[in-house]
Jmol script that loads the backbone (N, CA, C; Angstrom):
load data "model"
ATOM      1  N   UNK A   1     105.044  89.911  91.969  1.00  0.00           N
ATOM      2  CA  UNK A   1     105.951  90.697  91.398  1.00  0.00           C
ATOM      3  C   UNK A   1     105.654  92.144  91.725  1.00  0.00           C
ATOM      4  N   UNK A   2     106.617  93.040  92.064  1.00  0.00           N
ATOM      5  CA  UNK A   2     106.469  94.426  92.462  1.00  0.00           C
ATOM      6  C   UNK A   2     106.432  95.239  91.160  1.00  0.00           C
ATOM      7  N   UNK A   3     105.593  96.083  90.894  1.00  0.00           N
ATOM      8  CA  UNK A   3     105.645  96.946  89.763  1.00  0.00           C
ATOM      9  C   UNK A   3     105.784  98.428  90.196  1.00  0.00           C
ATOM     10  N   UNK A   4     106.488  99.203  89.478  1.00  0.00           N
ATOM     11  CA  UNK A   4     106.602 100.780  89.864  1.00  0.00           C
ATOM     12  C   UNK A   4     105.723 101.458  88.994  1.00  0.00           C
ATOM     13  N   UNK A   5     104.824 100.846  88.170  1.00  0.00           N
ATOM     14  CA  UNK A   5     103.865 101.657  87.135  1.00  0.00           C
ATOM     15  C   UNK A   5     103.301 102.785  87.923  1.00  0.00           C
ATOM     16  N   UNK A   6     102.624 102.578  89.199  1.00  0.00           N
ATOM     17  CA  UNK A   6     101.914 103.903  89.818  1.00  0.00           C
ATOM     18  C   UNK A   6     102.784 104.915  90.119  1.00  0.00           C
ATOM     19  N   UNK A   7     104.207 104.707  90.232  1.00  0.00           N
ATOM     20  CA  UNK A   7     105.310 105.708  90.483  1.00  0.00           C
ATOM     21  C   UNK A   7     105.225 106.624  89.286  1.00  0.00           C
ATOM     22  N   UNK A   8     105.259 106.182  88.280  1.00  0.00           N
ATOM     23  CA  UNK A   8     105.463 107.148  86.986  1.00  0.00           C
ATOM     24  C   UNK A   8     104.083 107.951  86.728  1.00  0.00           C
ATOM     25  N   UNK A   9     103.001 107.393  87.139  1.00  0.00           N
ATOM     26  CA  UNK A   9     101.801 108.124  87.050  1.00  0.00           C
ATOM     27  C   UNK A   9     101.724 109.215  88.227  1.00  0.00           C
ATOM     28  N   UNK A  10     102.362 108.822  89.235  1.00  0.00           N
ATOM     29  CA  UNK A  10     102.179 109.751  90.410  1.00  0.00           C
ATOM     30  C   UNK A  10     103.278 110.968  90.165  1.00  0.00           C
ATOM     31  N   UNK A  11     104.335 110.575  89.572  1.00  0.00           N
ATOM     32  CA  UNK A  11     105.306 111.636  89.165  1.00  0.00           C
ATOM     33  C   UNK A  11     104.818 112.763  88.304  1.00  0.00           C
ATOM     34  N   UNK A  12     104.046 112.238  87.279  1.00  0.00           N
ATOM     35  CA  UNK A  12     103.387 113.184  86.279  1.00  0.00           C
ATOM     36  C   UNK A  12     102.402 113.971  87.026  1.00  0.00           C
ATOM     37  N   UNK A  13     101.605 113.113  87.868  1.00  0.00           N
ATOM     38  CA  UNK A  13     100.572 113.948  88.666  1.00  0.00           C
ATOM     39  C   UNK A  13     101.134 115.117  89.453  1.00  0.00           C
ATOM     40  N   UNK A  14     102.242 114.947  90.093  1.00  0.00           N
ATOM     41  CA  UNK A  14     102.920 115.861  91.028  1.00  0.00           C
ATOM     42  C   UNK A  14     103.573 116.917  90.066  1.00  0.00           C
ATOM     43  N   UNK A  15     103.648 116.763  88.609  1.00  0.00           N
ATOM     44  CA  UNK A  15     104.459 117.705  87.822  1.00  0.00           C
ATOM     45  C   UNK A  15     105.929 117.543  88.135  1.00  0.00           C
ATOM     46  N   UNK A  16     106.365 116.530  88.280  1.00  0.00           N
ATOM     47  CA  UNK A  16     107.835 116.291  88.511  1.00  0.00           C
ATOM     48  C   UNK A  16     108.488 115.343  87.598  1.00  0.00           C
ATOM     49  N   UNK A  17     109.766 115.354  87.493  1.00  0.00           N
ATOM     50  CA  UNK A  17     110.563 114.625  86.675  1.00  0.00           C
ATOM     51  C   UNK A  17     111.630 113.940  87.277  1.00  0.00           C
ATOM     52  N   UNK A  18     112.094 112.848  86.616  1.00  0.00           N
ATOM     53  CA  UNK A  18     113.189 112.248  87.183  1.00  0.00           C
ATOM     54  C   UNK A  18     114.392 113.019  87.446  1.00  0.00           C
ATOM     55  N   UNK A  19     114.588 114.183  86.505  1.00  0.00           N
ATOM     56  CA  UNK A  19     115.590 115.136  86.772  1.00  0.00           C
ATOM     57  C   UNK A  19     115.414 115.793  87.972  1.00  0.00           C
ATOM     58  N   UNK A  20     114.168 116.057  88.506  1.00  0.00           N
ATOM     59  CA  UNK A  20     113.921 116.842  89.796  1.00  0.00           C
ATOM     60  C   UNK A  20     114.236 115.912  90.903  1.00  0.00           C
ATOM     61  N   UNK A  21     113.831 114.634  90.734  1.00  0.00           N
ATOM     62  CA  UNK A  21     114.261 113.782  91.819  1.00  0.00           C
ATOM     63  C   UNK A  21     115.658 113.612  92.094  1.00  0.00           C
ATOM     64  N   UNK A  22     116.467 113.448  90.975  1.00  0.00           N
ATOM     65  CA  UNK A  22     117.897 113.319  91.038  1.00  0.00           C
ATOM     66  C   UNK A  22     118.639 114.528  91.408  1.00  0.00           C
ATOM     67  N   UNK A  23     118.438 115.729  90.844  1.00  0.00           N
ATOM     68  CA  UNK A  23     119.287 116.866  90.890  1.00  0.00           C
ATOM     69  C   UNK A  23     118.626 117.809  92.037  1.00  0.00           C
ATOM     70  N   UNK A  24     117.403 117.744  92.182  1.00  0.00           N
ATOM     71  CA  UNK A  24     116.810 118.654  93.166  1.00  0.00           C
ATOM     72  C   UNK A  24     116.478 118.053  94.710  1.00  0.00           C
ATOM     73  N   UNK A  25     116.081 116.744  94.710  1.00  0.00           N
ATOM     74  CA  UNK A  25     115.765 115.947  95.675  1.00  0.00           C
ATOM     75  C   UNK A  25     116.680 115.031  96.294  1.00  0.00           C
ATOM     76  N   UNK A  26     117.742 114.671  95.430  1.00  0.00           N
ATOM     77  CA  UNK A  26     118.973 113.768  96.013  1.00  0.00           C
ATOM     78  C   UNK A  26     118.709 112.329  95.910  1.00  0.00           C
ATOM     79  N   UNK A  27     117.761 111.910  95.121  1.00  0.00           N
ATOM     80  CA  UNK A  27     117.482 110.586  94.894  1.00  0.00           C
ATOM     81  C   UNK A  27     118.576 110.291  93.838  1.00  0.00           C
ATOM     82  N   UNK A  28     119.166 108.897  93.997  1.00  0.00           N
ATOM     83  CA  UNK A  28     120.353 108.618  93.163  1.00  0.00           C
ATOM     84  C   UNK A  28     119.737 108.061  91.893  1.00  0.00           C
ATOM     85  N   UNK A  29     120.618 108.452  90.736  1.00  0.00           N
ATOM     86  CA  UNK A  29     120.179 108.054  89.450  1.00  0.00           C
ATOM     87  C   UNK A  29     120.038 106.518  89.308  1.00  0.00           C
ATOM     88  N   UNK A  30     120.884 105.756  90.138  1.00  0.00           N
ATOM     89  CA  UNK A  30     121.015 104.376  90.056  1.00  0.00           C
ATOM     90  C   UNK A  30     119.468 103.790  90.550  1.00  0.00           C
ATOM     91  N   UNK A  31     118.878 104.627  91.487  1.00  0.00           N
ATOM     92  CA  UNK A  31     117.613 104.242  92.173  1.00  0.00           C
ATOM     93  C   UNK A  31     116.519 104.326  90.926  1.00  0.00           C
ATOM     94  N   UNK A  32     116.645 105.395  90.204  1.00  0.00           N
ATOM     95  CA  UNK A  32     115.637 105.595  89.042  1.00  0.00           C
ATOM     96  C   UNK A  32     115.965 104.515  88.045  1.00  0.00           C
ATOM     97  N   UNK A  33     117.233 104.275  87.699  1.00  0.00           N
ATOM     98  CA  UNK A  33     117.523 103.266  86.646  1.00  0.00           C
ATOM     99  C   UNK A  33     116.957 101.916  87.334  1.00  0.00           C
ATOM    100  N   UNK A  34     117.049 101.493  88.587  1.00  0.00           N
ATOM    101  CA  UNK A  34     116.638 100.248  89.007  1.00  0.00           C
ATOM    102  C   UNK A  34     115.001 100.182  88.787  1.00  0.00           C
ATOM    103  N   UNK A  35     114.300 101.282  89.192  1.00  0.00           N
ATOM    104  CA  UNK A  35     112.856 101.417  89.099  1.00  0.00           C
ATOM    105  C   UNK A  35     112.371 101.091  87.757  1.00  0.00           C
ATOM    106  N   UNK A  36     113.277 101.877  86.685  1.00  0.00           N
ATOM    107  CA  UNK A  36     112.859 101.754  85.374  1.00  0.00           C
ATOM    108  C   UNK A  36     113.040 100.310  84.766  1.00  0.00           C
ATOM    109  N   UNK A  37     113.748  99.491  85.479  1.00  0.00           N
ATOM    110  CA  UNK A  37     113.972  98.152  85.011  1.00  0.00           C
ATOM    111  C   UNK A  37     113.328  97.175  86.107  1.00  0.00           C
ATOM    112  N   UNK A  38     112.555  97.595  86.988  1.00  0.00           N
ATOM    113  CA  UNK A  38     111.778  96.647  87.699  1.00  0.00           C
ATOM    114  C   UNK A  38     112.708  96.044  88.731  1.00  0.00           C
ATOM    115  N   UNK A  39     113.731  96.621  89.079  1.00  0.00           N
ATOM    116  CA  UNK A  39     114.689  95.943  90.271  1.00  0.00           C
ATOM    117  C   UNK A  39     114.293  96.562  91.595  1.00  0.00           C
ATOM    118  N   UNK A  40     114.705  95.686  92.595  1.00  0.00           N
ATOM    119  CA  UNK A  40     114.478  96.242  93.986  1.00  0.00           C
ATOM    120  C   UNK A  40     114.995  97.525  94.427  1.00  0.00           C
ATOM    121  N   UNK A  41     114.195  98.104  95.240  1.00  0.00           N
ATOM    122  CA  UNK A  41     114.716  99.359  96.010  1.00  0.00           C
ATOM    123  C   UNK A  41     114.424  99.163  97.486  1.00  0.00           C
ATOM    124  N   UNK A  42     115.072  99.931  98.295  1.00  0.00           N
ATOM    125  CA  UNK A  42     115.111  99.672  99.851  1.00  0.00           C
ATOM    126  C   UNK A  42     113.899 100.297 100.242  1.00  0.00           C
ATOM    127  N   UNK A  43     113.255  99.956 101.391  1.00  0.00           N
ATOM    128  CA  UNK A  43     112.133 100.425 102.039  1.00  0.00           C
ATOM    129  C   UNK A  43     112.506 101.854 102.422  1.00  0.00           C
ATOM    130  N   UNK A  44     113.839 102.265 102.868  1.00  0.00           N
ATOM    131  CA  UNK A  44     114.139 103.519 103.163  1.00  0.00           C
ATOM    132  C   UNK A  44     114.082 104.405 101.910  1.00  0.00           C
ATOM    133  N   UNK A  45     114.500 104.061 100.773  1.00  0.00           N
ATOM    134  CA  UNK A  45     114.290 104.778  99.519  1.00  0.00           C
ATOM    135  C   UNK A  45     112.641 104.955  99.116  1.00  0.00           C
ATOM    136  N   UNK A  46     111.856 103.923  99.287  1.00  0.00           N
ATOM    137  CA  UNK A  46     110.478 104.027  99.032  1.00  0.00           C
ATOM    138  C   UNK A  46     110.014 104.953 100.107  1.00  0.00           C
ATOM    139  N   UNK A  47     110.349 105.130 101.362  1.00  0.00           N
ATOM    140  CA  UNK A  47     109.982 106.283 102.259  1.00  0.00           C
ATOM    141  C   UNK A  47     110.306 107.486 101.873  1.00  0.00           C
ATOM    142  N   UNK A  48     111.467 107.763 101.262  1.00  0.00           N
ATOM    143  CA  UNK A  48     111.898 108.920 100.874  1.00  0.00           C
ATOM    144  C   UNK A  48     110.922 109.357  99.615  1.00  0.00           C
ATOM    145  N   UNK A  49     110.844 108.452  98.664  1.00  0.00           N
ATOM    146  CA  UNK A  49     110.038 108.956  97.450  1.00  0.00           C
ATOM    147  C   UNK A  49     108.571 109.224  97.935  1.00  0.00           C
ATOM    148  N   UNK A  50     108.030 108.462  98.869  1.00  0.00           N
ATOM    149  CA  UNK A  50     106.562 108.926  99.460  1.00  0.00           C
ATOM    150  C   UNK A  50     106.708 110.332 100.061  1.00  0.00           C
ATOM    151  N   UNK A  51     107.505 110.512 100.778  1.00  0.00           N
ATOM    152  CA  UNK A  51     107.964 111.953 101.539  1.00  0.00           C
ATOM    153  C   UNK A  51     107.984 112.960 100.408  1.00  0.00           C
ATOM    154  N   UNK A  52     108.875 112.856  99.378  1.00  0.00           N
ATOM    155  CA  UNK A  52     109.034 113.846  98.544  1.00  0.00           C
ATOM    156  C   UNK A  52     107.796 114.030  97.552  1.00  0.00           C
ATOM    157  N   UNK A  53     107.199 112.907  97.264  1.00  0.00           N
ATOM    158  CA  UNK A  53     105.967 113.066  96.399  1.00  0.00           C
ATOM    159  C   UNK A  53     104.726 113.181  97.198  1.00  0.00           C
ATOM    160  N   UNK A  54     104.851 113.263  98.535  1.00  0.00           N
ATOM    161  CA  UNK A  54     103.684 113.496  99.421  1.00  0.00           C
ATOM    162  C   UNK A  54     102.572 112.475  99.038  1.00  0.00           C
ATOM    163  N   UNK A  55     102.873 111.109  98.969  1.00  0.00           N
ATOM    164  CA  UNK A  55     101.918 110.242  98.379  1.00  0.00           C
ATOM    165  C   UNK A  55     101.991 108.826  99.341  1.00  0.00           C
ATOM    166  N   UNK A  56     101.094 107.938  99.175  1.00  0.00           N
ATOM    167  CA  UNK A  56     101.147 106.706  99.841  1.00  0.00           C
ATOM    168  C   UNK A  56     102.043 105.722  99.126  1.00  0.00           C
ATOM    169  N   UNK A  57     102.288 104.549  99.746  1.00  0.00           N
ATOM    170  CA  UNK A  57     103.050 103.596  99.186  1.00  0.00           C
ATOM    171  C   UNK A  57     102.385 102.976  97.951  1.00  0.00           C
ATOM    172  N   UNK A  58     101.076 102.831  98.073  1.00  0.00           N
ATOM    173  CA  UNK A  58     100.281 102.531  96.737  1.00  0.00           C
ATOM    174  C   UNK A  58     100.303 103.377  95.629  1.00  0.00           C
ATOM    175  N   UNK A  59     100.855 104.512  95.820  1.00  0.00           N
ATOM    176  CA  UNK A  59     101.110 105.384  94.641  1.00  0.00           C
ATOM    177  C   UNK A  59     102.432 105.419  94.063  1.00  0.00           C
ATOM    178  N   UNK A  60     103.309 104.404  94.565  1.00  0.00           N
ATOM    179  CA  UNK A  60     104.567 104.296  94.169  1.00  0.00           C
ATOM    180  C   UNK A  60     104.863 102.784  93.575  1.00  0.00           C
ATOM    181  N   UNK A  61     104.489 101.836  94.261  1.00  0.00           N
ATOM    182  CA  UNK A  61     104.451 100.425  93.847  1.00  0.00           C
ATOM    183  C   UNK A  61     103.126  99.657  94.025  1.00  0.00           C
ATOM    184  N   UNK A  62     103.126  98.618  93.271  1.00  0.00           N
ATOM    185  CA  UNK A  62     101.927  97.724  93.285  1.00  0.00           C
ATOM    186  C   UNK A  62     102.468  96.286  93.211  1.00  0.00           C
ATOM    187  N   UNK A  63     101.733  95.338  93.783  1.00  0.00           N
ATOM    188  CA  UNK A  63     102.104  93.882  93.834  1.00  0.00           C
ATOM    189  C   UNK A  63     101.208  93.197  92.821  1.00  0.00           C
ATOM    190  N   UNK A  64     101.730  92.287  91.888  1.00  0.00           N
ATOM    191  CA  UNK A  64     101.006  91.491  90.909  1.00  0.00           C
ATOM    192  C   UNK A  64     101.433  89.949  91.334  1.00  0.00           C
ATOM    193  N   UNK A  65     100.472  89.175  91.608  1.00  0.00           N
ATOM    194  CA  UNK A  65     100.734  87.773  91.875  1.00  0.00           C
ATOM    195  C   UNK A  65     101.417  87.211  90.636  1.00  0.00           C
ATOM    196  N   UNK A  66     102.144  86.123  90.800  1.00  0.00           N
ATOM    197  CA  UNK A  66     102.639  85.430  89.586  1.00  0.00           C
ATOM    198  C   UNK A  66     101.738  85.021  88.537  1.00  0.00           C
ATOM    199  N   UNK A  67     101.836  85.503  87.329  1.00  0.00           N
ATOM    200  CA  UNK A  67     100.832  85.211  86.391  1.00  0.00           C
ATOM    201  C   UNK A  67      99.649  86.125  86.171  1.00  0.00           C
ATOM    202  N   UNK A  68      99.557  86.992  87.323  1.00  0.00           N
ATOM    203  CA  UNK A  68      98.609  87.992  87.074  1.00  0.00           C
ATOM    204  C   UNK A  68      98.945  89.273  86.127  1.00  0.00           C
ATOM    205  N   UNK A  69      98.011  89.659  85.321  1.00  0.00           N
ATOM    206  CA  UNK A  69      98.419  90.742  84.374  1.00  0.00           C
ATOM    207  C   UNK A  69      98.194  92.032  85.260  1.00  0.00           C
ATOM    208  N   UNK A  70      99.155  92.902  84.808  1.00  0.00           N
ATOM    209  CA  UNK A  70      98.910  94.375  85.508  1.00  0.00           C
ATOM    210  C   UNK A  70      97.701  95.002  84.784  1.00  0.00           C
ATOM    211  N   UNK A  71      97.095  95.960  85.582  1.00  0.00           N
ATOM    212  CA  UNK A  71      96.138  96.870  85.164  1.00  0.00           C
ATOM    213  C   UNK A  71      96.530  97.633  83.948  1.00  0.00           C
ATOM    214  N   UNK A  72      95.560  97.682  83.096  1.00  0.00           N
ATOM    215  CA  UNK A  72      95.874  98.394  81.728  1.00  0.00           C
ATOM    216  C   UNK A  72      95.951 100.013  82.040  1.00  0.00           C
TER     217      UNK A  72
END
end "model"
wireframe off; spacefill off
backbone 0.3
color backbone group
């Protein structure tokens, strides 16, 4: 299962908000909604987020095998 937990931490670390991403960087509100609800996003969007946040993929998503509990 893909988790976006690192994304929220990275967003805070970069002193950015979802408002900044939507209204200043052009990320769609639907993308943010999908991430909040653990739904899939495209690799193109993932690339855009990494570019905007100047971070690696691991700072946006992480993978948890079925039944594996996420890091606390």
